[in-house]
N, C-alpha and C positions, 0 to 999 in steps of 0.2 A: 724350559719345559722339557721333560725327559721325552726322548725319542720312543714312538710305538715301534716295537720290535717286529710288528706284523706287517708294516708298509716299508718298502725297501725302495730306494732309488740307486739302481746300479751305475757306477761310473763307466766310462768306456773301456777301461782297462778289463772290466769283468765280462763285457759283452765280447770284447777281444780273446779274452781266456776261453769263453764258452763256444765260441764258434771259430778257434783256430785249430785248423786239421792237422797242422805240423807237430803241434805239442798239446797233448789232450790232458786236461787236468780234471779227472774223474770226480775230485771232491767239489770243485766250484761248478762243474757241469750239473751234478747231482742236485746241489743247493740250489742252482738257477732253476732247474726243472721244477722243484718243489715250489720255489717262490711264484713261478707262473702258474702251476696247477692250483695253488692256494689263492690266486689272484691278488697277491701281495705286491707285485711290482709296479713301480710308478716310473714313468718314462719323460724325461724333460725333451722337450722339442729339438734341441740341437745334437741329441745324440742320433735320432733316425737317420737324417741325412748323412751323417758321418759314416754311419754303419753300412747303410745301404750303398754308399760310394765305394765300399771296400769289396763288395762282390765282383766276382771274375767275369761273369755272363749274365744274359737277360733271364735265363731260367732261374738260376740261384737268386737273383734280384728278385724276381717275381715269387719265388717261394718264401724268401724272407719277409718281403713286403705283405704277404698274406698273413704270415705268421705274427708280424708285429701289429697287424691291423687291429687286433682286438685290445691293444693298449693304447688309450687315447693320451695324447700329449698333454702333459699338465701346462696350464698356461702361466706365463711370467706376467706378473702383474707391477704397475707402477709401485705399489707398496713393497713388493719384492726387491725392487731397484734401491728403494729408499732404506729398507731394512740392510741390505748388503752394504750401503754407504755408512749406515750407523755402526755396522760391524766394524768397518774398516776404521772409524774414528776411534771407536773403542778399544780396538786391537793393536792398532799401531804404537802407542806409547809403551806397550807391553812387549813389543818385537814380535807380535803375531802377524798372520797372514793377512796380507792386503790385497791380494790378486782379485779382479773383480769376477773372473769365472768361478773360482772357488767360493768366493763370498756370496755370490748370487745363487749358487747351488745350495750352500749353507742355508741361505734365507728361505729357500723355498722347502727345503727338507724341514725347516723348523715349523714353516706354515703348515705342512701336511702332517707335522708330528711324525715324521719318517727318519729313517737312518739311511746314511749315504754309505752304500756298500762298494769297497775299494779295497786293494791290496797295495796300493801306491803309497809309498812311505810318506810323501807329503802330507797326504790327508791324513794321515795317522799322527803326524807332529802337530795338526790342528786339535786333535782331540784334547790336549792338555788345555785348550783355550775354550773348550766347552763344545766343539763340533761334534755333531751327532753321528760319528763314523764306526763302523763295524767292519771286521775283517772276514766275518762268516755270516752268511744269511741265515744260519741256523742257530745263532746266538745273538743276544742284545748287547748293546753298547755298555 
């Protein structure tokens, strides 16, 4: 099923880029702001603690926690795990990705008809296998 360009699941690399104060990427920050304002952002549960743990003090963690509170975690279901395992069995003979984290996120994205937003090269190799990955939140897959 084709991914819905309006629903976006940013991978951790996008969050890191958006909130990195040392190296600002205006394009990604602007796209992220648009996704948030348009309520297109979907967040998987394991991203929140990884991201909150990176804050440097209680004040920043509190601000970030409040900012992220409007985005409910998508629940991972047993069916998502089964779909990820099915993807693994399908892709393994073709030399495709078999990592459980990536396949689980892929399965969740498909369930929500969303696109995974990442600039990581590994994700983009998966596109040739049908993974709904985008490099920019302003365009579809």
